[in-house]
GUKERO-265408 format. One record per residue: x, y, z of N, C-alpha, C in turn. Coordinates in steps of 0.1 Angstrom, whole numbers, plus 2048, in hexadecimal, padded with zeros to 3 digits. Last residue first. Layout:
BEGIN
<r <X; Y; Z>; <X; Y; Z>; <X; Y; Z>>,
...
// end
This chain:
BEGIN
<r <495; B74; 2D3>; <49A; B67; 2CF>; <48E; B5C; 2D4>>,
<r <498; B97; 2C8>; <491; B8C; 2D1>; <495; B7F; 2CB>>,
<r <4B3; BAC; 2C7>; <4AC; BA1; 2BE>; <4A4; B99; 2C9>>,
<r <4AF; BCC; 2D9>; <4B7; BC0; 2D7>; <4AC; BB7; 2CE>>,
<r <4B7; BEE; 2DE>; <4AF; BE5; 2D8>; <4B7; BD7; 2D7>>,
<r <4B8; C05; 2F8>; <4BF; BFA; 2F0>; <4B7; BF2; 2EB>>,
<r <4A5; C22; 2F7>; <4A5; C17; 2FB>; <4AD; C0D; 2F3>>,
<r <49E; C3C; 2ED>; <4AC; C3B; 2F4>; <4AF; C2D; 2F7>>,
<r <483; C41; 2E7>; <48D; C43; 2DD>; <49E; C41; 2E1>>,
<r <474; C36; 2FC>; <473; C31; 2EF>; <481; C31; 2E7>>,
<r <472; C3E; 316>; <47F; C39; 312>; <480; C34; 303>>,
<r <459; C42; 31A>; <45F; C4E; 319>; <46F; C4A; 317>>,
<r <43B; C39; 30C>; <446; C34; 30F>; <453; C3E; 30E>>,
<r <424; C4A; 308>; <426; C46; 314>; <435; C3F; 319>>,
<r <424; C4C; 2EC>; <42A; C57; 2F0>; <42D; C53; 300>>,
<r <427; C3B; 2D0>; <426; C36; 2DE>; <42C; C41; 2E7>>,
<r <42B; C4B; 2BB>; <41E; C42; 2BB>; <41C; C3E; 2CA>>,
<r <446; C52; 2BE>; <439; C5E; 2C0>; <42B; C56; 2C0>>,
<r <454; C3D; 2B8>; <451; C40; 2C5>; <447; C4A; 2C7>>,
<r <454; C3F; 29B>; <44D; C35; 29F>; <44B; C36; 2AE>>,
<r <460; C59; 298>; <452; C58; 293>; <44A; C4A; 29B>>,
<r <47B; C51; 2A2>; <472; C5B; 2A9>; <463; C5B; 2A6>>,
<r <484; C3D; 290>; <480; C3B; 29E>; <476; C44; 2A4>>,
<r <476; C44; 26F>; <47E; C48; 27A>; <47A; C41; 286>>,
<r <460; C39; 25E>; <46D; C3B; 258>; <479; C3F; 264>>,
<r <448; C21; 268>; <44E; C2E; 269>; <45D; C2E; 265>>,
<r <43C; C09; 263>; <437; C12; 25B>; <43D; C21; 25D>>,
<r <438; BE5; 25F>; <443; BF3; 265>; <43E; BFB; 25C>>,
<r <423; BD1; 272>; <426; BDB; 266>; <42F; BE3; 26A>>,
<r <41F; BB1; 279>; <425; BBD; 27D>; <426; BC7; 272>>,
<r <418; B97; 26E>; <40C; BA2; 273>; <411; BAE; 27C>>,
<r <433; B8E; 268>; <427; B91; 25E>; <41A; B99; 262>>,
<r <44C; B9B; 27B>; <442; B91; 276>; <43A; B94; 26C>>,
<r <468; BAF; 26F>; <45C; BAB; 276>; <455; B9F; 272>>,
<r <48A; BA4; 276>; <47E; BA5; 26C>; <474; BA3; 275>>,
<r <49B; BB4; 290>; <496; BAA; 289>; <48C; BAB; 281>>,
<r <4A1; BCB; 29D>; <498; BC6; 2A5>; <496; BBB; 29F>>,
<r <4BA; BE4; 29D>; <4B5; BDB; 295>; <4AE; BD1; 2A1>>,
<r <4C9; BF7; 2AF>; <4BA; BFA; 2A9>; <4B4; BF0; 2A2>>,
<r <4E1; BEE; 2B4>; <4DD; BF7; 2BE>; <4CC; BFA; 2BB>>,
<r <4E3; BCC; 2AF>; <4E9; BD8; 2B1>; <4DF; BE0; 2B5>>,
<r <4DE; BB3; 290>; <4DD; BB7; 2A0>; <4E6; BC5; 2A2>>,
<r <4CF; BB7; 272>; <4DA; BB6; 27A>; <4D8; BBC; 288>>,
<r <4B5; BB8; 265>; <4BA; BAA; 26B>; <4C8; BA9; 273>>,
<r <499; BCC; 26B>; <4A5; BC9; 265>; <4AD; BBD; 26D>>,
<r <485; BE2; 273>; <480; BD8; 26B>; <491; BD3; 265>>,
<r <48C; BEF; 293>; <48D; BF1; 286>; <48B; BE3; 27F>>,
<r <473; BF6; 2AE>; <480; BF0; 2A8>; <47F; BF1; 299>>,
<r <462; BFE; 2CB>; <466; C04; 2BD>; <472; BFF; 2BA>>,
<r <451; BE7; 2DB>; <45B; BF0; 2DA>; <45F; BF3; 2CC>>,
<r <440; BD0; 2E7>; <43C; BDD; 2E2>; <447; BE9; 2E3>>,
<r <448; BB8; 2E7>; <44B; BC0; 2F3>; <448; BCE; 2F0>>,
<r <43D; BA9; 2D0>; <43F; BA3; 2DD>; <443; BAB; 2E9>>,
<r <438; BBC; 2BC>; <42B; BB8; 2C4>; <430; BB0; 2CE>>,
<r <448; BD8; 2B6>; <44C; BCD; 2B6>; <441; BC4; 2BF>>,
<r <441; BF1; 2A1>; <43E; BEF; 2AF>; <441; BDF; 2B0>>,
<r <45B; BFC; 289>; <44D; BF6; 28E>; <44D; BF1; 29B>>,
<r <46C; C0C; 26C>; <469; C0A; 27B>; <45B; C03; 27F>>,
<r <47D; C02; 251>; <475; C08; 257>; <472; C03; 266>>,
<r <48E; BEA; 246>; <492; BF6; 24E>; <489; C00; 251>>,
<r <481; BD4; 23B>; <482; BE2; 234>; <488; BED; 238>>,
<r <48E; BB3; 239>; <48B; BBE; 241>; <48B; BC9; 238>>,
<r <494; B9D; 22E>; <49F; BA3; 234>; <49B; BAE; 239>>,
<r <488; B7B; 228>; <484; B8B; 22C>; <491; B91; 235>>,
<r <494; B65; 220>; <492; B6E; 218>; <48E; B7B; 21A>>,
<r <49A; B55; 237>; <4A4; B54; 22D>; <4A1; B5F; 222>>,
<r <488; B53; 24B>; <496; B4F; 24E>; <49F; B54; 244>>,
<r <470; B5F; 241>; <478; B63; 24E>; <486; B60; 24F>>,
<r <46D; B4A; 22D>; <470; B59; 22A>; <474; B61; 234>>,
<r <468; B35; 23A>; <473; B34; 230>; <478; B43; 230>>,
<r <450; B39; 249>; <45D; B35; 24F>; <467; B38; 246>>,
<r <43F; B3F; 233>; <443; B48; 23C>; <44E; B46; 245>>,
<r <43F; B24; 224>; <442; B32; 21C>; <447; B3D; 228>>,
<r <439; B15; 238>; <445; B13; 235>; <449; B1F; 22B>>,
<r <41D; B1C; 239>; <424; B1E; 243>; <435; B1C; 242>>,
<r <415; B18; 21E>; <411; B25; 226>; <41D; B27; 231>>,
<r <410; B05; 20A>; <41A; B07; 211>; <41E; B13; 21B>>,
<r <3FA; B0C; 1FC>; <3FC; AFE; 1FE>; <408; AFC; 209>>,
<r <3FC; B25; 1F4>; <3F3; B22; 1FE>; <3F4; B14; 203>>,
<r <40F; B39; 1E9>; <415; B2C; 1ED>; <40B; B27; 1F8>>,
<r <400; B50; 1E3>; <40B; B4A; 1D8>; <40E; B3A; 1DB>>,
<r <3F0; B59; 1F7>; <3ED; B59; 1E7>; <3F2; B50; 1DF>>,
<r <3FE; B53; 20D>; <3EF; B4D; 20B>; <3ED; B4E; 1FC>>,
<r <415; B61; 20B>; <418; B54; 20B>; <40A; B4D; 209>>,
<r <40C; B7D; 209>; <413; B79; 1FD>; <411; B6A; 1FE>>,
<r <400; B7E; 225>; <3F6; B7F; 218>; <3FE; B7A; 20C>>,
<r <419; B7D; 235>; <40C; B73; 234>; <404; B71; 228>>,
<r <426; B94; 22D>; <42D; B85; 229>; <421; B7B; 229>>,
<r <412; BAF; 21E>; <419; BA5; 22C>; <41D; B9A; 226>>,
<r <40C; BBB; 208>; <410; BC4; 213>; <416; BBC; 21E>>,
<r <415; BAE; 1E6>; <40C; BAE; 1F4>; <413; BB5; 1FF>>,
<r <414; BAE; 1C3>; <41A; BB2; 1CF>; <40F; BB2; 1DC>>,
<r <405; BA4; 1AD>; <410; B9D; 1B4>; <419; BA0; 1BF>>,
<r <3F1; BB2; 1A8>; <3EF; BA5; 1A5>; <3FB; B9D; 1AD>>,
<r <3F6; BCE; 1AD>; <3EB; BC8; 1B0>; <3E9; BB8; 1B0>>,
<r <40E; BD1; 19E>; <40E; BCE; 1AC>; <402; BCA; 1B2>>,
<r <41B; BCE; 183>; <40E; BCC; 186>; <40D; BC7; 195>>,
<r <434; BD8; 182>; <42B; BDE; 178>; <41D; BD8; 17B>>,
<r <43F; BC6; 193>; <441; BD3; 195>; <435; BDB; 18F>>,
<r <440; BAF; 185>; <437; BAF; 190>; <434; BBF; 195>>,
<r <44F; BB3; 16E>; <442; BB1; 16B>; <438; BB3; 178>>,
<r <468; BB6; 178>; <462; BC0; 174>; <453; BC1; 173>>,
<r <46B; BA2; 19A>; <46C; BA3; 18B>; <465; BB0; 184>>,
<r <479; BB0; 1B6>; <46D; BAA; 1AF>; <46F; BAC; 1A2>>,
<r <488; BBB; 1CC>; <48E; BB5; 1BF>; <486; BAD; 1B7>>,
<r <480; BC5; 1E4>; <480; BCF; 1D7>; <487; BC9; 1CB>>,
<r <47D; BB1; 1F5>; <48C; BB7; 1F7>; <48A; BC2; 1E9>>,
<r <46C; B9E; 204>; <468; BAD; 202>; <474; BB5; 1FE>>,
<r <45F; B80; 1FA>; <469; B86; 1FC>; <464; B96; 1FC>>,
<r <453; B5F; 1FE>; <452; B6B; 1FA>; <45B; B76; 200>>,
<r <45D; B3C; 1F3>; <45D; B46; 1FD>; <458; B54; 1F6>>,
<r <463; B2B; 1DE>; <45A; B26; 1ED>; <458; B31; 1F7>>,
<r <474; B2E; 1CB>; <465; B2B; 1C8>; <460; B26; 1D5>>,
<r <490; B36; 1CC>; <48C; B29; 1D0>; <47D; B23; 1CE>>,
<r <48A; B4B; 1B1>; <495; B45; 1BC>; <491; B37; 1C0>>,
<r <476; B53; 1A3>; <482; B52; 19C>; <48D; B4D; 1A3>>,
<r <462; B56; 1B6>; <45F; B49; 1AB>; <46F; B49; 1A4>>,
<r <45B; B61; 1D0>; <467; B60; 1C8>; <468; B56; 1BF>>,
<r <43F; B76; 1CF>; <443; B6A; 1D2>; <44F; B68; 1C9>>,
<r <440; B97; 1E3>; <43F; B8F; 1D9>; <444; B80; 1D8>>,
<r <438; BB1; 1F9>; <43E; BA3; 1F6>; <439; B9D; 1E9>>,
<r <447; BD3; 1FC>; <43C; BC8; 1F9>; <441; BBC; 1F7>>,
<r <45B; BE6; 1FB>; <459; BDF; 209>; <44D; BD5; 206>>,
<r <44E; BFB; 1E2>; <45A; BF8; 1EB>; <455; BF2; 1F9>>,
<r <444; BFB; 1C8>; <43F; BF3; 1CF>; <44A; BEF; 1DC>>,
<r <452; C08; 1B3>; <445; C0E; 1B5>; <440; C06; 1C2>>,
<r <475; C11; 1B7>; <469; C08; 1B4>; <45C; C0E; 1B7>>,
<r <487; C27; 1BA>; <48B; C1B; 1B2>; <480; C0F; 1AF>>,
<r <47E; C3D; 1C7>; <482; C32; 1D0>; <486; C24; 1C6>>,
<r <478; C4D; 1B0>; <484; C4F; 1BA>; <488; C46; 1C4>>,
<r <460; C43; 1A8>; <46E; C42; 19F>; <47B; C42; 1AA>>,
<r <44F; C4E; 1BB>; <450; C3F; 1BA>; <45F; C3C; 1B5>>,
<r <452; C69; 1B5>; <456; C63; 1C1>; <459; C53; 1C1>>,
<r <445; C68; 19B>; <455; C6E; 19D>; <459; C69; 1AB>>,
<r <42B; C5E; 19F>; <436; C56; 198>; <444; C5C; 19C>>,
<r <417; C5F; 1B9>; <422; C67; 1B5>; <42D; C60; 1AC>>,
<r <405; C48; 1BB>; <401; C56; 1B9>; <40A; C60; 1B3>>,
<r <412; C32; 1C2>; <413; C37; 1B6>; <40C; C41; 1B4>>,
<r <40E; C34; 1E0>; <41C; C35; 1DB>; <41A; C3A; 1CB>>,
<r <3F0; C30; 1DD>; <3F5; C3B; 1E3>; <405; C3D; 1DF>>,
<r <3EC; C17; 1D0>; <3EA; C23; 1C8>; <3EF; C2F; 1D1>>,
<r <3FB; C07; 1E5>; <401; C07; 1D6>; <3FC; C14; 1D0>>,
<r <3E9; C0D; 1FB>; <3F7; C0E; 1FC>; <3FE; C11; 1F0>>,
<r <3D1; C0C; 20A>; <3D3; C13; 1FC>; <3DF; C15; 1FA>>,
<r <3D6; C03; 223>; <3CB; BFC; 219>; <3CC; C00; 20C>>,
<r <3E9; C15; 22D>; <3EC; C09; 22C>; <3E4; BFF; 221>>,
<r <3EB; C33; 22F>; <3E1; C2B; 226>; <3E6; C1E; 224>>,
<r <3FA; C3E; 244>; <3EC; C42; 243>; <3E4; C39; 23B>>,
<r <415; C30; 243>; <40E; C33; 251>; <3FE; C34; 24F>>,
<r <417; C2D; 229>; <417; C1F; 230>; <413; C23; 23E>>,
<r <417; C46; 21F>; <40D; C3C; 219>; <40E; C2F; 222>>,
<r <42D; C51; 22B>; <41F; C57; 22E>; <416; C4D; 22A>>,
<r <443; C43; 222>; <441; C43; 230>; <431; C46; 233>>,
<r <442; C48; 206>; <440; C39; 20B>; <43D; C3B; 21A>>,
<r <449; C64; 206>; <43A; C5F; 201>; <438; C50; 206>>,
<r <45B; C70; 221>; <457; C68; 214>; <44C; C64; 211>>,
<r <457; C7E; 239>; <461; C82; 22E>; <460; C7B; 222>>,
<r <437; C8A; 243>; <441; C7E; 241>; <44C; C83; 237>>,
<r <422; C93; 25F>; <42A; C99; 252>; <434; C8F; 251>>,
<r <415; C8C; 275>; <40C; C8D; 266>; <416; C8D; 25C>>,
<r <424; C8B; 28A>; <41A; C82; 289>; <416; C7F; 27D>>,
<r <436; CA0; 289>; <43C; C92; 28F>; <431; C84; 289>>,
<r <425; CB5; 288>; <42C; CB0; 27C>; <432; CA3; 27C>>,
<r <40E; CC1; 293>; <412; CB4; 297>; <41B; CAF; 28D>>,
<r <409; CDA; 286>; <40C; CDC; 296>; <40F; CCE; 29B>>,
<r <402; CD3; 26E>; <40E; CDB; 26F>; <413; CDC; 27E>>,
<r <3EA; CC4; 272>; <3F6; CBD; 26E>; <404; CC5; 271>>,
<r <3DB; CDA; 278>; <3DF; CD1; 282>; <3E9; CC7; 27F>>,
<r <3D7; CE7; 260>; <3E0; CED; 26A>; <3E6; CE5; 274>>,
<r <3D9; CD2; 242>; <3D2; CD9; 24D>; <3DD; CDC; 257>>,
<r <3F3; CDA; 227>; <3EA; CD2; 230>; <3E4; CD8; 23A>>,
<r <3FE; CEA; 215>; <3F0; CEB; 215>; <3E8; CE1; 21E>>,
<r <41B; CD9; 205>; <413; CE2; 20C>; <406; CE2; 20E>>,
<r <427; CC5; 1F6>; <423; CD2; 1EF>; <41E; CDA; 1F9>>,
<r <414; CA4; 1F3>; <41E; CAE; 1F7>; <41C; CBC; 1F1>>,
<r <400; C8A; 1FD>; <402; C93; 1F3>; <40F; C9E; 1F9>>,
<r <3F3; C68; 1FC>; <3F9; C73; 203>; <3FE; C7C; 1F9>>,
<r <3D1; C5C; 1FB>; <3DD; C5D; 1F6>; <3E4; C67; 1FE>>,
<r <3B4; C5A; 1F3>; <3BC; C51; 1FF>; <3CA; C53; 1FC>>,
<r <3A2; C68; 1E1>; <3AD; C5D; 1DC>; <3B3; C54; 1E7>>,
<r <397; C7D; 1EB>; <38E; C71; 1EA>; <396; C66; 1E6>>,
<r <3A3; C95; 205>; <3A2; C91; 1F7>; <398; C83; 1F8>>,
<r <3A7; C9A; 21E>; <39D; CA1; 219>; <398; C9D; 20D>>,
<r <3BE; C89; 222>; <3B0; C84; 22B>; <3A4; C8C; 224>>,
<r <3D9; C84; 21A>; <3CE; C8E; 214>; <3C1; C88; 218>>,
<r <3F2; C84; 22E>; <3E7; C7E; 22A>; <3DD; C86; 225>>,
<r <413; C94; 222>; <408; C91; 22D>; <3FB; C89; 227>>,
<r <435; C99; 21D>; <429; C94; 218>; <420; C90; 227>>,
<r <449; CB6; 21A>; <443; CAB; 222>; <439; CA4; 21B>>,
<r <44F; CD1; 213>; <455; CC7; 20F>; <453; CB9; 215>>,
<r <43F; CE2; 21F>; <43B; CDF; 213>; <442; CD3; 20E>>,
<r <43B; CED; 23A>; <43F; CDF; 237>; <43C; CD9; 22D>>,
<r <427; D06; 22C>; <42F; D01; 239>; <42F; CF2; 236>>,
<r <41B; D14; 219>; <427; D0D; 213>; <42F; D06; 221>>,
<r <407; D24; 223>; <403; D1B; 21C>; <40E; D0F; 218>>,
<r <417; D37; 22F>; <40F; D2F; 238>; <40C; D25; 22F>>,
<r <425; D45; 219>; <42B; D3D; 221>; <423; D36; 229>>,
<r <40D; D51; 20E>; <416; D45; 206>; <41E; D3D; 210>>,
<r <40B; D66; 21D>; <401; D59; 21F>; <405; D4F; 216>>,
<r <41F; D74; 215>; <420; D72; 222>; <415; D65; 223>>,
<r <419; D7A; 1FB>; <426; D73; 1FE>; <425; D6C; 20C>>,
<r <402; D8A; 1FC>; <403; D7D; 1F5>; <40E; D75; 1FA>>,
<r <40C; D9F; 20B>; <404; D96; 214>; <402; D89; 20A>>,
<r <420; DB5; 20C>; <421; DA9; 203>; <418; D9F; 20A>>,
<r <41C; DC9; 21D>; <423; DCB; 20E>; <422; DC1; 204>>,
<r <414; DC1; 233>; <40B; DC7; 22C>; <410; DC9; 21E>>,
<r <41D; DAE; 24A>; <422; DAE; 23D>; <419; DB4; 232>>,
<r <40E; DB4; 260>; <41B; DB4; 262>; <424; DB3; 253>>,
<r <3F3; DB2; 25B>; <3F8; DBE; 266>; <407; DC1; 263>>,
<r <3EC; DA4; 247>; <3E8; DAE; 246>; <3F0; DBA; 24E>>,
<r <3F8; D89; 253>; <3FE; D90; 249>; <3FA; D9F; 247>>,
<r <3E5; D88; 26A>; <3F4; D8B; 26D>; <3FB; D8F; 262>>,
<r <3CF; D83; 25A>; <3CD; D8F; 262>; <3DD; D92; 267>>,
<r <3D6; D6A; 24C>; <3D5; D78; 246>; <3D6; D83; 24D>>,
<r <3D6; D57; 263>; <3E2; D5C; 25E>; <3E0; D69; 254>>,
<r <3C1; D5D; 27F>; <3C1; D5B; 272>; <3CF; D60; 26B>>,
<r <3C8; D65; 29B>; <3C1; D56; 298>; <3C4; D54; 28A>>,
<r <3E8; D71; 2A4>; <3DB; D73; 29C>; <3D6; D64; 29B>>,
<r <3FF; D8A; 2B6>; <3F8; D7B; 2B2>; <3E9; D7A; 2AE>>,
<r <406; DA4; 2B8>; <40F; D9C; 2B2>; <408; D8D; 2B0>>,
<r <3F1; DB5; 2C3>; <3F8; DB9; 2B8>; <401; DAE; 2B0>>,
<r <3EA; DA3; 2D9>; <3DE; DAA; 2D2>; <3E5; DAF; 2C6>>,
<r <3FF; D9B; 2E8>; <3F9; D91; 2E0>; <3ED; D99; 2D5>>,
<r <419; DA1; 2F4>; <413; DAA; 2EE>; <407; DA4; 2E3>>,
<r <424; D8B; 300>; <422; D96; 308>; <41A; DA0; 301>>,
<r <429; D7C; 2E8>; <420; D79; 2F1>; <41A; D81; 2FA>>,
<r <43F; D8C; 2E0>; <432; D8B; 2D7>; <427; D87; 2E0>>,
<r <451; D88; 2F4>; <44B; D96; 2F1>; <43F; D94; 2E7>>,
<r <457; D6E; 2EE>; <451; D73; 2FA>; <44A; D7F; 2F7>>,
<r <453; D60; 2CF>; <45C; D67; 2D8>; <452; D6A; 2E3>>,
<r <443; D41; 2C3>; <443; D51; 2C3>; <44B; D57; 2D0>>,
<r <43F; D28; 2BC>; <44C; D2D; 2C1>; <44D; D3B; 2C3>>,
<r <428; D1E; 2B1>; <427; D1E; 2BF>; <433; D23; 2C4>>,
<r <427; D1F; 295>; <42E; D15; 29B>; <42E; D12; 2AB>>,
<r <41D; D2F; 280>; <415; D2D; 28C>; <419; D1F; 293>>,
<r <426; D4C; 26F>; <426; D3F; 272>; <41F; D3D; 27E>>,
<r <428; D63; 252>; <423; D60; 261>; <423; D51; 25F>>,
<r <447; D6D; 240>; <438; D6C; 241>; <434; D68; 24F>>,
<r <461; D70; 240>; <459; D6E; 234>; <44A; D6D; 233>>,
<r <475; D6B; 255>; <46D; D77; 251>; <468; D79; 244>>,
<r <481; D55; 25C>; <483; D57; 24D>; <47F; D65; 24B>>,
<r <483; D5F; 27C>; <485; D56; 273>; <488; D5B; 264>>,
<r <47A; D75; 289>; <488; D6C; 28F>; <48C; D62; 284>>,
<r <463; D7A; 27F>; <46C; D86; 27C>; <47B; D7F; 281>>,
<r <448; D70; 276>; <454; D67; 278>; <45E; D71; 275>>,
<r <42A; D7A; 286>; <435; D7E; 27D>; <441; D75; 27F>>,
<r <414; D60; 28F>; <41C; D6A; 292>; <426; D6F; 287>>,
<r <3F6; D50; 299>; <400; D54; 28F>; <407; D60; 291>>,
<r <3F2; D36; 2B5>; <3EF; D42; 2AA>; <3F9; D46; 2A2>>,
<r <3E4; D15; 2B8>; <3F1; D1C; 2B7>; <3EF; D2A; 2AC>>,
<r <3CD; D0C; 2D1>; <3D0; D12; 2C1>; <3DE; D1A; 2C2>>,
<r <3C0; D02; 2E4>; <3CE; CFE; 2E0>; <3D5; D04; 2D3>>,
<r <3A5; D0A; 2E6>; <3B0; D0A; 2F0>; <3BD; D08; 2EF>>,
<r <39A; D01; 2CD>; <397; D0B; 2D3>; <3A2; D10; 2DC>>,
<r <3B4; CF0; 2B8>; <3A7; CF1; 2C0>; <3A6; CFE; 2C6>>,
<r <3CA; CDC; 2A4>; <3C2; CE8; 2A7>; <3B6; CE8; 2AF>>,
<r <3CE; CC0; 2BB>; <3CD; CC5; 2AF>; <3C7; CD3; 2B0>>,
<r <3CB; CB0; 2D2>; <3D7; CBA; 2D1>; <3D9; CC0; 2C3>>,
<r <3B9; C9E; 2DA>; <3B5; CAC; 2DA>; <3C0; CB5; 2D9>>,
<r <3BF; C82; 2D9>; <3C2; C8A; 2E7>; <3BF; C98; 2E5>>,
<r <3BA; C7E; 2C0>; <3B3; C76; 2CB>; <3B5; C7D; 2D5>>,
<r <3CE; C8C; 2B2>; <3C0; C90; 2B2>; <3B7; C87; 2BC>>,
<r <3E5; C7F; 2BD>; <3E4; C90; 2BE>; <3D4; C91; 2BC>>,
<r <3E6; C66; 2B3>; <3E5; C69; 2C2>; <3E1; C77; 2C4>>,
<r <3E1; C51; 2A0>; <3DA; C5E; 29E>; <3D9; C64; 2AC>>,
<r <3EF; C3C; 2A7>; <3F3; C41; 299>; <3EA; C4E; 299>>,
<r <3E3; C35; 2BF>; <3F0; C3B; 2BF>; <3F4; C43; 2B2>>,
<r <3C9; C2E; 2C5>; <3CC; C39; 2BD>; <3DA; C3C; 2BC>>,
<r <3CA; C1C; 2DC>; <3C1; C18; 2CE>; <3C4; C22; 2C3>>,
<r <3DB; C22; 2EE>; <3D8; C13; 2EF>; <3D3; C11; 2DF>>,
<r <3DC; C3F; 2F3>; <3EA; C35; 2ED>; <3E6; C29; 2EA>>,
<r <3BF; C45; 2F5>; <3C8; C47; 2E8>; <3D5; C40; 2E7>>,
<r <3BC; C36; 30E>; <3B4; C32; 302>; <3BB; C37; 2F6>>,
<r <3CD; C45; 31E>; <3D0; C36; 31C>; <3C7; C30; 310>>,
<r <3C3; C60; 31C>; <3D2; C5C; 31B>; <3D4; C4D; 316>>,
<r <3A8; C5D; 329>; <3A9; C5E; 31A>; <3BA; C5D; 314>>,
<r <3A8; C40; 340>; <3AA; C4F; 33C>; <3A9; C4F; 32C>>,
<r <39E; C26; 33F>; <39B; C2D; 34D>; <39F; C3D; 348>>,
<r <38C; C16; 325>; <399; C1B; 32B>; <396; C24; 335>>,
<r <37E; BFA; 314>; <37D; C06; 31E>; <38A; C0B; 325>>,
<r <385; BE3; 306>; <383; BEE; 300>; <384; BFB; 307>>,
<r <38C; BCC; 319>; <391; BCE; 30C>; <391; BDD; 305>>,
<r <37A; BD1; 32D>; <389; BCF; 330>; <390; BD0; 324>>,
<r <360; BCC; 323>; <366; BDB; 327>; <376; BDA; 328>>,
<r <34E; BBF; 30E>; <35E; BBB; 310>; <363; BC9; 316>>,
<r <336; BC9; 30D>; <335; BBC; 310>; <345; BB7; 314>>,
<r <338; BE2; 307>; <333; BE2; 315>; <335; BD0; 317>>,
<r <340; BDE; 2EC>; <34A; BE4; 2F4>; <347; BE1; 304>>,
// end
């Protein structure tokens, strides 16, 4: 880094985090649960009133009476305000965001899981850590282990209609000179994704059409690749756009092989570049 400071060194923590760790912005900036930025637990009387929560939205009267209303540990809050059913109260804590997927960094399989139980710092930054689908969580956090991650939940994979969504395969049943990612691969490829399915267009072309890589990539871009409708940061102008071919408000064209679409929504993509204040509202155009 000392040999190339203009590339690696940043004058501020914000610049460093946004440049190199946009995918992990809150942790880089220190916005996860910490000593000075801790979200305290309080009784959810104005919500479902089923237990204690720590979303930082406690009413002012609770903040004004912090000794009796705000707690560092959820069990202390439950003991104080829900003594008749502490088990149910603490159960609410463990089930926060239980319908979303999150990366299981504490495990050893490099997969995403659901059902609650995620660390508090993930609950405090759900736009960064919590994902509506298994596919989105796996593509954001475990691209290097994507197939295994998606396949870790057979029911979720079945719901998508395929266990290899968005991956590229050789189109031998078509014109036999391109790779596609339209989820129309033959069943034998779906059943053996390690052998046939690749994460990028370039990797698919290099493996299956090594004698005509440039032709494969060009033909796929113009005829075969249709986009997966996920959002990605376009390298030409660093704008969040959708991986699709229709012109209009959100489509930014089919991504290049080196650009990875990983976000299910525009908001999630924009959250990875927080310094771009107009990211969510900017009119998007297809580059020519």
